[in-house]
LOBAVEX-52870 format. One record per residue: residue in three letters; x, y, z of N, C-alpha, C in turn; residue number from 1. Coordinates in Angstrom, 3 decimals, decimal comma, m for minus. Layout:
BEGIN
DOMI  code        nx        ny        nz       cax       cay       caz        cx        cy        cz  pos
DOMI   ALA         X         Y         Z         X         Y         Z         X         Y         Z  NUM
...
! end
This chain:
BEGIN
DOMI  code        nx        ny        nz       cax       cay       caz        cx        cy        cz  pos
DOMI   UNK  m185,776   m44,221     6,200  m184,492   m44,602     6,786  m183,426   m44,669     5,698    1
DOMI   UNK  m182,310   m44,059     5,979  m181,175   m44,086     5,056  m180,169   m45,108     5,570    2
DOMI   UNK  m179,820   m46,077     4,728  m178,878   m47,108     5,141  m177,454   m46,565     5,133    3
DOMI   UNK  m176,762   m46,779     6,234  m175,369   m46,377     6,393  m174,584   m47,638     6,736    4
DOMI   UNK  m173,565   m47,906     5,953  m172,729   m49,075     6,187  m171,447   m48,628     6,880    5
DOMI   UNK  m171,071   m49,308     7,939  m169,914   m48,886     8,728  m168,818   m49,947     8,701    6
DOMI   UNK  m167,616   m49,474     8,949  m166,434   m50,333     9,016  m165,423   m49,636     9,909    7
DOMI   UNK  m164,433   m50,375    10,381  m163,371   m49,769    11,180  m162,025   m50,260    10,694    8
DOMI   UNK  m161,012   m49,465    10,989  m159,643   m49,841    10,657  m158,755   m49,369    11,794    9
DOMI   UNK  m157,762   m50,169    12,132  m156,831   m49,784    13,189  m155,487   m49,440    12,571   10
DOMI   UNK  m155,000   m48,252    12,889  m153,723   m47,772    12,382  m152,900   m47,289    13,567   11
DOMI   UNK  m151,734   m47,859    13,749  m150,863   m47,482    14,870  m151,614   m47,444    16,197   12
DOMI   UNK  m152,361   m48,493    16,469  m153,111   m48,642    17,717  m154,210   m47,590    17,881   13
DOMI   UNK  m154,632   m46,987    16,780  m155,736   m46,032    16,812  m156,841   m46,564    15,909   14
DOMI   UNK  m158,056   m46,628    16,427  m159,184   m47,132    15,653  m159,928   m45,978    15,010   15
DOMI   UNK  m160,165   m46,100    13,713  m160,964   m45,143    12,955  m162,205   m45,881    12,447   16
DOMI   UNK  m163,361   m45,237    12,499  m164,576   m45,772    11,899  m164,885   m44,948    10,669   17
DOMI   UNK  m165,471   m45,585     9,676  m165,956   m44,820     8,544  m167,310   m45,358     8,119   18
DOMI   UNK  m168,088   m44,487     7,464  m169,422   m44,871     7,025  m169,583   m44,594     5,543   19
DOMI   UNK  m170,418   m45,417     4,931  m170,626   m45,378     3,488  m172,126   m45,392     3,218   20
DOMI   UNK  m172,560   m44,550     2,273  m173,950   m44,569     1,817  m173,975   m45,203     0,429   21
DOMI   UNK  m175,138   m45,212    m0,187  m175,227   m45,744    m1,543  m174,514   m44,837    m2,553   22
DOMI   UNK  m174,156   m43,599    m2,141  m173,451   m42,668    m3,027  m171,943   m42,656    m2,802   23
DOMI   UNK  m171,477   m43,144    m1,653  m170,050   m43,158    m1,380  m169,744   m42,922     0,090   24
DOMI   UNK  m168,466   m42,750     0,349  m168,008   m42,470     1,713  m168,622   m41,160     2,190   25
DOMI   UNK  m169,164   m41,152     3,414  m169,719   m39,889     3,901  m169,145   m39,440     5,234   26
DOMI   UNK  m168,289   m40,298     5,864  m167,746   m39,873     7,151  m166,579   m40,764     7,556   27
DOMI   UNK  m165,545   m40,135     8,153  m164,434   m40,844     8,791  m164,287   m40,238    10,177   28
DOMI   UNK  m164,270   m41,090    11,185  m164,215   m40,606    12,564  m162,816   m40,150    12,950   29
DOMI   UNK  m162,756   m39,421    14,039  m161,483   m39,112    14,677  m160,974   m40,403    15,306   30
DOMI   UNK  m159,664   m40,504    15,549  m159,161   m41,722    16,184  m159,777   m41,928    17,567   31
DOMI   UNK  m160,142   m43,154    17,841  m160,718   m43,573    19,118  m162,059   m42,909    19,442   32
DOMI   UNK  m162,737   m42,401    18,439  m164,107   m41,919    18,634  m165,034   m42,956    18,010   33
DOMI   UNK  m166,264   m42,933    18,350  m167,214   m43,921    17,848  m167,951   m43,393    16,623   34
DOMI   UNK  m168,723   m44,268    16,036  m169,498   m43,894    14,852  m170,439   m42,738    15,175   35
DOMI   UNK  m170,888   m42,663    16,411  m171,830   m41,606    16,793  m171,274   m40,203    16,560   36
DOMI   UNK  m169,957   m40,072    16,370  m169,379   m38,762    16,047  m169,958   m38,216    14,746   37
DOMI   UNK  m170,502   m39,077    13,913  m171,104   m38,655    12,647  m172,188   m37,594    12,884   38
DOMI   UNK  m172,879   m37,667    14,029  m173,969   m36,730    14,297  m173,464   m35,330    14,640   39
DOMI   UNK  m172,176   m35,188    14,922  m171,597   m33,856    15,069  m171,563   m33,157    13,701   40
DOMI   UNK  m171,518   m33,950    12,646  m171,421   m33,411    11,291  m172,771   m33,388    10,584   41
DOMI   UNK  m173,621   m34,347    10,896  m174,939   m34,434    10,283  m176,000   m34,552    11,376   42
DOMI   UNK  m176,187   m33,504    12,192  m177,091   m33,603    13,349  m178,552   m33,850    12,976   43
DOMI   UNK  m178,970   m33,427    11,811  m180,371   m33,599    11,411  m180,705   m35,033    11,029   44
DOMI   UNK  m179,682   m35,878    10,899  m179,919   m37,252    10,448  m179,914   m38,268    11,594   45
DOMI   UNK  m179,930   m37,795    12,810  m179,811   m38,678    13,977  m180,809   m39,836    13,934   46
DOMI   UNK  m182,035   m39,592    13,505  m183,052   m40,639    13,494  m183,370   m41,126    12,081   47
DOMI   UNK  m182,537   m40,718    11,131  m182,791   m41,122     9,752  m181,820   m42,191     9,266   48
DOMI   UNK  m180,779   m42,484    10,040  m179,782   m43,471     9,628  m180,081   m44,840    10,215   49
DOMI   UNK  m179,933   m45,846     9,390  m179,986   m47,235     9,836  m178,585   m47,798     9,616   50
DOMI   UNK  m177,837   m48,016    10,696  m176,453   m48,478    10,595  m176,427   m49,982    10,350   51
DOMI   UNK  m175,641   m50,368     9,350  m175,528   m51,776     8,984  m174,059   m52,111     8,755   52
DOMI   UNK  m173,745   m53,380     8,894  m172,389   m53,843     8,627  m172,442   m54,770     7,423   53
DOMI   UNK  m171,656   m54,442     6,379  m171,637   m55,264     5,181  m170,266   m55,113     4,529   54
DOMI   UNK  m169,407   m56,119     4,706  m168,039   m56,074     4,167  m168,010   m55,976     2,651   55
DOMI   UNK  m169,017   m56,495     1,995  m169,062   m56,438     0,536  m169,133   m54,984     0,062   56
DOMI   UNK  m169,900   m54,183     0,768  m170,056   m52,775     0,387  m168,865   m51,937     0,846   57
DOMI   UNK  m168,389   m52,170     2,060  m167,309   m51,334     2,607  m165,918   m51,813     2,192   58
DOMI   UNK  m165,814   m52,975     1,576  m164,522   m53,571     1,243  m163,620   m52,705     0,384   59
DOMI   UNK  m164,167   m52,077    m0,671  m163,313   m51,249    m1,549  m162,785   m50,022    m0,808   60
DOMI   UNK  m163,568   m49,517     0,119  m163,150   m48,359     0,913  m162,030   m48,761     1,872   61
DOMI   UNK  m162,227   m49,896     2,533  m161,215   m50,406     3,457  m159,912   m50,698     2,706   62
DOMI   UNK  m160,025   m51,247     1,513  m158,831   m51,544     0,704  m158,027   m50,280     0,419   63
DOMI   UNK  m158,712   m49,181     0,078  m157,986   m47,942    m0,222  m157,323   m47,362     1,022   64
DOMI   UNK  m157,979   m47,471     2,179  m157,327   m47,035     3,415  m156,062   m47,845     3,663   65
DOMI   UNK  m156,161   m49,154     3,499  m154,995   m50,020     3,707  m153,877   m49,677     2,731   66
DOMI   UNK  m154,221   m49,443     1,465  m153,216   m49,082     0,459  m152,539   m47,759     0,809   67
DOMI   UNK  m153,316   m46,791     1,291  m152,745   m45,504     1,685  m151,733   m45,701     2,813   68
DOMI   UNK  m152,118   m46,461     3,833  m151,229   m46,648     4,977  m150,112   m47,655     4,712   69
DOMI   UNK  m150,197   m48,384     3,615  m149,097   m49,257     3,185  m148,208   m48,566     2,156   70
DOMI   UNK  m148,436   m47,262     1,934  m147,660   m46,456     0,980  m147,805   m46,965    m0,457   71
DOMI   UNK  m148,977   m47,486    m0,787  m149,243   m47,948    m2,143  m150,155   m46,981    m2,889   72
DOMI   UNK  m150,617   m45,944    m2,199  m151,511   m44,968    m2,821  m151,307   m43,616    m2,157   73
DOMI   UNK  m151,351   m42,555    m2,983  m151,197   m41,194    m2,462  m152,514   m40,428    m2,449   74
DOMI   UNK  m153,444   m40,841    m3,273  m154,764   m40,210    m3,313  m155,827   m41,300    m3,271   75
DOMI   UNK  m157,016   m40,905    m2,871  m158,128   m41,843    m2,794  m159,004   m41,697    m4,033   76
DOMI   UNK  m159,460   m42,822    m4,554  m160,323   m42,830    m5,735  m161,767   m43,207    m5,405   77
DOMI   UNK  m162,027   m43,513    m4,155  m163,363   m43,933    m3,759  m164,360   m42,791    m3,933   78
DOMI   UNK  m165,622   m43,117    m4,247  m166,631   m42,054    m4,362  m166,945   m41,450    m3,000   79
DOMI   UNK  m167,237   m40,161    m3,000  m167,585   m39,452    m1,770  m169,022   m38,945    m1,874   80
DOMI   UNK  m169,730   m38,973    m0,771  m171,116   m38,521    m0,718  m171,157   m37,135    m0,072   81
DOMI   UNK  m171,334   m36,115    m0,900  m171,414   m34,722    m0,436  m172,862   m34,266    m0,248   82
DOMI   UNK  m173,830   m35,159    m0,383  m175,240   m34,767    m0,433  m175,750   m34,089     0,837   83
DOMI   UNK  m175,097   m34,301     1,975  m175,548   m33,681     3,224  m174,820   m32,368     3,527   84
DOMI   UNK  m173,916   m31,941     2,638  m173,187   m30,683     2,839  m173,810   m29,645     1,911   85
DOMI   UNK  m174,430   m28,639     2,503  m175,181   m27,660     1,731  m174,544   m26,275     1,723   86
DOMI   UNK  m173,480   m26,086     2,473  m172,806   m24,795     2,552  m171,801   m24,677     1,403   87
DOMI   UNK  m171,960   m23,657     0,594  m171,116   m23,485    m0,590  m169,642   m23,292    m0,242   88
DOMI   UNK  m169,358   m22,531     0,810  m167,971   m22,332     1,231  m167,336   m23,664     1,645   89
DOMI   UNK  m168,066   m24,461     2,399  m167,529   m25,763     2,814  m167,231   m26,646     1,610   90
DOMI   UNK  m168,094   m26,648     0,624  m167,863   m27,440    m0,592  m166,627   m26,952    m1,344   91
DOMI   UNK  m166,459   m25,624    m1,429  m165,269   m25,060    m2,085  m163,997   m25,449    m1,340   92
DOMI   UNK  m164,041   m25,384    m0,015  m162,876   m25,735     0,796  m162,545   m27,218     0,639   93
DOMI   UNK  m163,556   m28,076     0,675  m163,309   m29,510     0,507  m162,673   m29,805    m0,851   94
DOMI   UNK  m163,148   m29,119    m1,880  m162,571   m29,307    m3,209  m161,114   m28,840    m3,243   95
DOMI   UNK  m160,831   m27,704    m2,626  m159,458   m27,181    m2,592  m158,537   m28,085    m1,773   96
DOMI   UNK  m159,057   m28,650    m0,687  m158,251   m29,568     0,132  m157,816   m30,784    m0,682   97
DOMI   UNK  m158,691   m31,252    m1,546  m158,381   m32,426    m2,371  m157,232   m32,164    m3,342   98
DOMI   UNK  m156,970   m30,896    m3,616  m155,921   m30,537    m4,577  m154,539   m30,411    m3,937   99
DOMI   UNK  m154,455   m30,453    m2,614  m153,156   m30,326    m1,943  m152,371   m31,613    m2,176  100
DOMI   UNK  m151,195   m31,530    m2,791  m150,434   m32,742    m3,096  m149,986   m33,507    m1,852  101
DOMI   UNK  m149,883   m34,785    m2,011  m149,421   m35,703    m0,969  m148,054   m35,242    m0,459  102
DOMI   UNK  m147,900   m35,182     0,861  m146,617   m34,828     1,455  m146,334   m33,341     1,508  103
DOMI   UNK  m147,248   m32,517     1,032  m147,050   m31,064     1,053  m148,070   m30,420     1,987  104
DOMI   UNK  m147,810   m29,177     2,354  m148,731   m28,440     3,206  m149,006   m27,065     2,610  105
DOMI   UNK  m150,135   m26,502     2,985  m150,484   m25,119     2,652  m150,964   m24,464     3,944  106
DOMI   UNK  m150,987   m23,158     3,951  m151,495   m22,439     5,122  m152,982   m22,149     4,924  107
DOMI   UNK  m153,641   m21,811     6,015  m155,045   m21,437     5,921  m155,202   m20,221     5,005  108
DOMI   UNK  m154,243   m19,309     5,075  m154,276   m18,112     4,224  m154,167   m18,506     2,755  109
DOMI   UNK  m153,234   m19,400     2,427  m153,093   m19,849     1,041  m154,356   m20,555     0,555  110
DOMI   UNK  m154,970   m21,319     1,437  m156,201   m22,022     1,076  m157,320   m21,022     0,794  111
DOMI   UNK  m157,416   m19,990     1,617  m158,422   m18,946     1,396  m158,186   m18,244     0,066  112
DOMI   UNK  m156,935   m17,983    m0,262  m156,606   m17,353    m1,547  m156,931   m18,281    m2,714  113
DOMI   UNK  m156,697   m19,561    m2,537  m156,961   m20,537    m3,594  m158,426   m20,552    m3,995  114
DOMI   UNK  m159,315   m20,414    m3,024  m160,740   m20,441    m3,356  m161,299   m19,050    m3,666  115
DOMI   UNK  m160,416   m18,056    m3,741  m160,843   m16,714    m4,103  m161,464   m15,913    m2,982  116
DOMI   UNK  m161,141   m16,269    m1,747  m161,675   m15,550    m0,591  m160,535   m15,208     0,366  117
DOMI   UNK  m159,610   m14,349    m0,059  m158,411   m14,083     0,738  m158,677   m13,454     2,100  118
DOMI   UNK  m159,808   m12,815     2,281  m160,116   m12,178     3,572  m160,920   m13,095     4,505  119
DOMI   UNK  m161,272   m14,255     4,032  m162,136   m15,151     4,808  m161,344   m16,277     5,467  120
DOMI   UNK  m160,187   m15,945     6,019  m159,312   m16,971     6,582  m159,991   m17,720     7,728  121
DOMI   UNK  m160,664   m17,005     8,617  m161,331   m17,669     9,742  m162,477   m18,559     9,264  122
DOMI   UNK  m163,229   m18,084     8,298  m164,331   m18,888     7,758  m163,793   m20,136     7,056  123
DOMI   UNK  m162,679   m19,989     6,371  m162,047   m21,128     5,702  m161,542   m22,126     6,747  124
DOMI   UNK  m160,913   m21,624     7,806  m160,430   m22,509     8,877  m161,594   m23,260     9,519  125
DOMI   UNK  m162,716   m22,592     9,689  m163,908   m23,232    10,240  m164,425   m24,321     9,299  126
DOMI   UNK  m164,401   m24,046     8,003  m164,839   m25,039     7,012  m163,895   m26,247     6,993  127
DOMI   UNK  m162,605   m26,008     7,176  m161,637   m27,114     7,256  m161,973   m27,995     8,453  128
DOMI   UNK  m162,310   m27,379     9,570  m162,628   m28,128    10,791  m163,899   m28,965    10,632  129
DOMI   UNK  m164,755   m28,606     9,688  m166,006   m29,329     9,473  m165,867   m30,444     8,436  130
DOMI   UNK  m164,657   m30,754     8,035  m164,418   m31,802     7,046  m164,817   m33,169     7,609  131
DOMI   UNK  m165,855   m33,801     7,070  m166,258   m35,110     7,590  m165,437   m36,272     7,021  132
DOMI   UNK  m164,562   m35,983     6,061  m163,810   m37,027     5,360  m162,345   m37,057     5,813  133
DOMI   UNK  m162,129   m37,177     7,111  m160,781   m37,181     7,675  m159,872   m38,122     6,878  134
DOMI   UNK  m158,655   m37,729     6,633  m157,609   m38,462     5,915  m157,883   m38,493     4,410  135
DOMI   UNK  m159,085   m38,872     3,996  m159,408   m38,986     2,569  m159,352   m37,621     1,900  136
DOMI   UNK  m159,965   m36,628     2,516  m159,787   m35,236     2,089  m158,810   m34,653     3,102  137
DOMI   UNK  m157,580   m34,404     2,665  m156,450   m34,188     3,593  m156,392   m32,838     4,293  138
DOMI   UNK  m157,299   m32,614     5,239  m157,261   m31,370     6,007  m156,039   m31,332     6,923  139
DOMI   UNK  m155,395   m32,483     7,128  m154,173   m32,500     7,952  m153,021   m31,783     7,256  140
DOMI   UNK  m153,155   m31,486     5,968  m152,103   m30,803     5,210  m152,200   m29,277     5,290  141
DOMI   UNK  m153,102   m28,774     6,118  m153,250   m27,324     6,279  m152,639   m26,926     7,619  142
DOMI   UNK  m151,717   m25,959     7,571  m151,019   m25,508     8,773  m151,182   m23,998     8,931  143
DOMI   UNK  m150,724   m23,493    10,051  m150,781   m22,046    10,301  m149,672   m21,325     9,540  144
DOMI   UNK  m149,848   m20,045     9,339  m148,859   m19,234     8,611  m147,518   m19,168     9,323  145
DOMI   UNK  m147,518   m19,322    10,647  m146,259   m19,261    11,395  m145,524   m20,604    11,413  146
DOMI   UNK  m146,059   m21,603    10,706  m145,401   m22,906    10,624  m145,892   m23,932    11,630  147
DOMI   UNK  m146,672   m23,495    12,631  m147,233   m24,441    13,595  m148,274   m25,307    12,898  148
DOMI   UNK  m148,441   m26,539    13,387  m149,373   m27,429    12,698  m150,828   m27,057    12,922  149
DOMI   UNK  m151,146   m26,408    14,012  m152,514   m25,953    14,244  m153,424   m27,048    14,761  150
DOMI   UNK  m154,691   m26,734    14,785  m155,709   m27,642    15,331  m156,009   m28,767    14,352  151
DOMI   UNK  m156,566   m29,847    14,909  m156,967   m30,981    14,082  m157,983   m31,785    14,866  152
DOMI   UNK  m159,036   m32,165    14,219  m160,099   m32,902    14,891  m159,599   m34,219    15,471  153
DOMI   UNK  m158,632   m34,832    14,836  m158,071   m36,074    15,339  m157,030   m35,869    16,418  154
DOMI   UNK  m156,730   m34,617    16,742  m155,709   m34,305    17,727  m154,404   m33,905    17,055  155
DOMI   UNK  m153,641   m33,066    17,727  m152,378   m32,565    17,171  m151,385   m33,687    16,908  156
DOMI   UNK  m151,365   m34,697    17,782  m150,440   m35,818    17,589  m150,765   m36,594    16,321  157
DOMI   UNK  m152,054   m36,816    16,076  m152,473   m37,541    14,870  m152,110   m36,740    13,616  158
DOMI   UNK  m152,309   m35,421    13,681  m151,975   m34,567    12,532  m150,478   m34,614    12,260  159
DOMI   UNK  m149,702   m34,477    13,311  m148,253   m34,518    13,167  m147,790   m35,871    12,621  160
DOMI   UNK  m148,405   m36,942    13,096  m148,057   m38,285    12,614  m148,373   m38,443    11,136  161
DOMI   UNK  m149,532   m37,934    10,697  m149,902   m38,035     9,282  m148,947   m37,236     8,409  162
DOMI   UNK  m148,592   m36,028     8,852  m147,654   m35,204     8,073  m146,288   m35,879     7,979  163
DOMI   UNK  m145,827   m36,422     9,079  m144,547   m37,120     9,103  m144,607   m38,368     8,224  164
DOMI   UNK  m145,700   m39,119     8,320  m145,905   m40,330     7,526  m145,798   m40,031     6,037  165
DOMI   UNK  m146,404   m38,917     5,603  m146,405   m38,582     4,180  m145,059   m38,041     3,696  166
DOMI   UNK  m144,251   m37,502     4,580  m142,969   m36,914     4,169  m141,816   m37,908     4,192  167
DOMI   UNK  m141,896   m38,914     5,020  m140,782   m39,844     5,152  m140,960   m41,048     4,242  168
DOMI   UNK  m139,830   m41,560     3,747  m139,948   m42,814     2,995  m140,397   m43,915     3,935  169
DOMI   UNK  m141,135   m44,823     3,422  m141,736   m45,853     4,253  m140,940   m47,137     4,170  170
DOMI   UNK  m140,530   m47,642     5,309  m139,887   m48,946     5,359  m140,808   m49,855     6,141  171
DOMI   UNK  m141,297   m50,844     5,479  m142,303   m51,703     6,083  m141,720   m53,063     6,427  172
DOMI   UNK  m141,988   m53,484     7,642  m141,632   m54,837     8,035  m142,795   m55,738     7,655  173
DOMI   UNK  m142,511   m56,933     7,211  m143,616   m57,828     6,869  m144,450   m58,144     8,112  174
DOMI   UNK  m145,751   m58,287     7,912  m146,627   m58,596     9,031  m146,332   m59,985     9,596  175
DOMI   UNK  m146,002   m60,899     8,716  m145,679   m62,262     9,141  m144,250   m62,534     8,725  176
DOMI   UNK  m143,407   m62,741     9,699  m142,016   m63,039     9,393  m141,891   m64,521     9,069  177
DOMI   UNK  m141,118   m64,810     8,045  m140,914   m66,195     7,657  m139,930   m66,848     8,613  178
DOMI   UNK  m140,293   m68,017     9,068  m139,412   m68,781     9,941  m138,667   m69,798     9,094  179
DOMI   UNK  m137,404   m70,027     9,389  m136,687   m71,031     8,602  m137,283   m72,405     8,860  180
DOMI   UNK  m137,594   m73,092     7,775  m138,140   m74,433     7,899  m137,012   m75,454     7,819  181
DOMI   UNK  m137,108   m76,528     8,586  m136,065   m77,553     8,500  m136,122   m78,257     7,147  182
DOMI   UNK  m135,000   m78,758     6,726  m134,975   m79,525     5,484  m135,784   m80,793     5,681  183
DOMI   UNK  m136,347   m81,265     4,598  m137,168   m82,468     4,682  m136,405   m83,633     5,278  184
DOMI   UNK  m135,122   m83,713     5,017  m134,337   m84,828     5,533  m134,162   m84,760     7,039  185
DOMI   UNK  m134,403   m83,562     7,636  m134,235   m83,423     9,076  m135,527   m83,682     9,853  186
DOMI   UNK  m136,643   m83,753     9,151  m137,912   m83,950     9,841  m137,931   m85,298    10,560  187
DOMI   UNK  m138,447   m85,302    11,734  m138,582   m86,526    12,486  m137,344   m86,897    13,293  188
DOMI   UNK  m136,265   m86,155    13,209  m135,063   m86,457    13,990  m135,189   m85,800    15,364  189
DOMI   UNK  m134,861   m86,499    16,439  m135,052   m85,960    17,783  m134,113   m84,822    18,149  190
DOMI   UNK  m133,019   m84,609    17,446  m132,050   m83,588    17,839  m132,335   m82,220    17,246  191
DOMI   UNK  m133,504   m81,989    16,679  m133,824   m80,699    16,065  m134,175   m79,665    17,099  192
! end
């Protein structure tokens, strides 16, 4: 049995689950999908995973997600577990995706050229779709040559939101608004 530690985060009313092994992050779900989506990416491990919840282990991963969505980080530094990905093209594509700068986009054609396979655009697009590290490895930054945003496992709206989020300056309202406190001399007076 391989221990998998899970956690969830809610962003703009969308819940994402992610899983962590002893080697690092190995999966981020699509919004509003369950942890079981992991088996779409690792079907051979259906009976080999033991899912556990442990905030101590998942805490650093959750912190980086929060920092990203609070505009305090542009790239992720958390370790990633690639041990279940055995296709060389997929590994090359994942590595190339990590190089796309925050707030920028590339086309599937440019991505294919980057990895030295300019004629393998469809195969590259398929490898992008198999990215198990949603958001962390930014497959949302890949668009079609005609400028359309294209497909996305999290849905076109989620992709568009992520692209917009990365391009616009972030103005954050505090989670807890401070309420004016009465002066100490006013405490206990009935006319407050």
